[in-house]
C-alpha positions as CSV (number, residue, x, y, z in Angstrom):
1,M,-82.6,-56.5,18.8
2,S,-81.4,-59.6,20.8
3,D,-77.7,-59.3,22.0
4,K,-77.4,-62.3,19.4
5,Y,-77.5,-60.5,16.1
6,K,-75.1,-57.9,17.7
7,T,-71.5,-57.0,16.3
8,E,-68.4,-55.2,17.5
9,V,-66.4,-52.7,15.8
10,G,-63.3,-55.2,14.3
11,K,-64.3,-58.4,14.5
12,L,-64.6,-60.8,11.6
13,Y,-68.2,-61.9,10.9
14,Y,-69.7,-64.6,8.5
15,V,-72.8,-63.0,7.4
16,T,-76.1,-63.7,4.9
17,L,-78.3,-61.1,2.8
18,T,-81.1,-62.4,1.8
19,I,-83.9,-61.4,-0.8
20,V,-87.5,-62.1,0.6
21,G,-89.2,-64.9,-0.6
22,W,-85.8,-65.7,-2.1
23,M,-86.6,-64.4,-5.1
24,D,-83.8,-64.3,-7.8
25,V,-83.2,-60.9,-8.8
26,F,-79.6,-61.1,-9.1
27,T,-80.1,-62.9,-12.5
28,R,-79.7,-59.7,-14.3
29,K,-76.4,-58.5,-14.8
30,E,-77.2,-54.7,-13.9
31,Y,-79.0,-55.2,-10.7
32,V,-75.6,-57.2,-9.6
33,Y,-73.3,-54.5,-10.6
34,N,-75.6,-51.6,-8.7
35,L,-75.0,-54.0,-5.5
36,M,-71.4,-54.4,-6.2
37,K,-71.2,-50.5,-6.9
38,N,-73.2,-49.9,-3.5
39,I,-70.5,-52.9,-1.6
40,K,-67.7,-51.3,-2.9
41,Y,-68.8,-47.6,-2.0
42,C,-69.2,-49.0,2.0
43,Q,-65.8,-49.9,1.5
44,E,-64.6,-46.5,0.4
45,N,-66.4,-44.8,2.9
46,K,-68.0,-46.5,5.5
47,G,-64.7,-48.6,6.9
48,L,-66.6,-52.1,5.3
49,E,-63.6,-54.4,5.0
50,V,-64.6,-57.4,2.8
51,Y,-62.5,-60.5,2.5
52,A,-64.6,-62.7,0.6
53,Y,-67.8,-63.1,-0.9
54,V,-70.4,-64.2,-3.4
55,I,-73.6,-63.1,-4.7
56,M,-75.6,-65.9,-5.7
57,S,-79.4,-65.2,-7.5
58,N,-81.4,-64.4,-4.1
59,H,-78.7,-64.2,-1.5
60,V,-75.2,-62.3,-0.9
61,H,-72.6,-64.1,1.6
62,M,-69.8,-62.4,2.9
63,V,-66.7,-62.6,5.5
64,A,-66.3,-59.3,6.4
65,R,-65.6,-56.6,9.1
66,S,-66.0,-52.7,9.9
67,S,-63.9,-50.6,11.3
68,E,-65.9,-47.8,12.0
69,Q,-69.6,-49.5,13.6
70,P,-70.7,-52.0,14.5
71,L,-71.1,-54.5,11.1
72,N,-74.9,-55.2,11.7
73,F,-75.7,-51.4,12.0
74,L,-73.7,-50.8,8.7
75,L,-75.1,-53.4,6.9
76,G,-78.8,-52.4,8.1
77,N,-78.0,-49.1,6.3
78,F,-76.5,-50.7,3.3
79,K,-79.7,-53.2,3.1
80,S,-81.5,-49.9,3.7
81,Y,-80.3,-47.8,0.8
82,T,-79.9,-51.1,-1.8
83,S,-83.7,-52.1,-1.4
84,K,-84.5,-48.7,-2.3
85,Q,-82.1,-48.5,-5.3
86,L,-82.9,-51.3,-6.6
87,I,-86.8,-51.8,-6.6
88,T,-86.4,-48.4,-8.4
89,Q,-84.2,-50.0,-11.0
90,I,-86.8,-52.9,-11.4
91,E,-89.4,-50.6,-11.9
92,S,-87.2,-48.6,-14.3
93,N,-86.0,-51.6,-16.7
94,S,-88.2,-51.6,-19.6
95,Q,-86.4,-55.4,-19.7
96,E,-87.6,-56.3,-17.0
97,S,-90.6,-59.6,-18.0
98,R,-91.1,-60.1,-14.2
99,K,-91.5,-56.1,-13.0
100,D,-95.1,-56.1,-12.3
101,W,-94.7,-59.4,-10.2
102,L,-91.4,-58.6,-8.4
103,I,-93.2,-55.0,-7.4
104,H,-96.3,-57.0,-6.0
105,M,-94.2,-59.4,-3.8
106,F,-92.3,-56.4,-2.4
107,K,-95.3,-54.9,-1.7
108,F,-96.5,-58.6,0.0
109,Y,-93.6,-58.8,2.4
110,G,-93.6,-55.2,2.8
111,R,-97.4,-55.2,4.2
112,G,-96.3,-58.2,6.2
113,N,-93.4,-56.1,8.2
114,S,-94.1,-53.2,10.6
115,Q,-90.6,-52.1,10.2
116,N,-91.5,-51.2,6.6
117,E,-93.6,-48.3,4.9
118,E,-94.6,-49.7,2.0
119,V,-91.9,-52.5,0.3
120,Q,-89.5,-54.8,1.6
121,F,-86.4,-56.0,-0.2
122,W,-84.2,-57.7,1.7
123,Q,-85.2,-59.8,4.4
124,N,-85.2,-58.6,8.0
125,G,-81.4,-59.4,9.5
126,N,-78.0,-60.9,8.5
127,H,-77.3,-63.4,11.6
128,P,-73.8,-63.0,11.7
129,I,-71.3,-65.5,12.8
130,E,-68.6,-64.3,14.4
131,L,-65.5,-66.1,12.7
132,R,-63.0,-66.7,15.8
133,S,-60.7,-69.3,14.3
134,W,-58.6,-69.7,11.3
135,E,-60.2,-73.0,11.3
136,V,-64.0,-71.9,10.9
137,I,-62.7,-68.9,8.8
138,K,-61.2,-71.3,6.1
139,Q,-64.7,-73.0,6.4
140,K,-67.0,-70.2,5.8
141,I,-65.0,-69.1,3.0
142,N,-64.7,-72.4,1.4
143,Y,-68.5,-73.0,1.7
144,L,-69.4,-69.6,0.0
145,H,-67.1,-69.9,-2.7
146,N,-68.7,-73.4,-3.5
147,N,-72.0,-72.2,-3.7
148,P,-72.5,-71.8,-7.3
149,V,-71.0,-75.4,-7.3
150,K,-73.3,-76.9,-5.0
151,Q,-76.2,-74.7,-7.3
152,G,-75.1,-76.5,-10.6
153,I,-74.4,-72.8,-11.9
154,V,-70.5,-73.8,-12.3
155,A,-67.9,-77.0,-12.2
156,N,-65.2,-75.1,-10.4
157,P,-65.5,-71.9,-7.8
158,Q,-62.8,-69.6,-9.4
159,D,-65.1,-69.8,-12.5
160,Y,-68.4,-68.2,-10.8
161,I,-67.8,-63.8,-11.4
162,Y,-69.3,-62.7,-8.6
163,S,-67.7,-64.7,-6.2
164,S,-63.5,-63.9,-4.8
165,A,-63.2,-66.9,-5.5
166,Y,-61.1,-66.6,-8.7
167,E,-58.8,-64.0,-6.8
168,F,-58.3,-67.0,-3.7
169,S,-57.2,-69.4,-6.6
170,E,-54.6,-67.3,-7.8
171,I,-53.2,-66.4,-4.4
172,K,-53.5,-70.1,-3.1
173,V,-54.7,-68.8,0.5
174,L,-56.8,-71.6,1.6
175,D,-56.5,-75.5,0.8
176,L,-59.3,-75.3,-1.5
């Protein structure tokens, strides 16, 4: 891994986790809830501190840091674990009409990546951007909260349920 994408314990970063092929997996709430459960586990047990987030249909943005290990290492483990869980959940979901196609695509991307055994759920890396000033922090938080608005999903950021925008609008932390 190049030094460009290494992170340091305790520093704040903007990160993006993207599903291979930008496939829309988080359109089903049960997959989002699984992801959120795993984020919560990392917060309670692994030192993950999430300050702002949005979960879109095919990617996740976070402003986060880790108090126990470099964030890129923590997120690498998180992605490895959640990919196995989510793929298993998709395979066992009798209501998933796209099951065969999704599994085929995860295998397709897995074959093309020597870092995987069979399947790949997340794109490699998370390309962390260190947030060094309050202005950049505000810009990144506003950007991620406005993602659902730009996609035409909601009219106002605080109306999107898979986001921290509502909490920010309630406490008026930022000049939104």
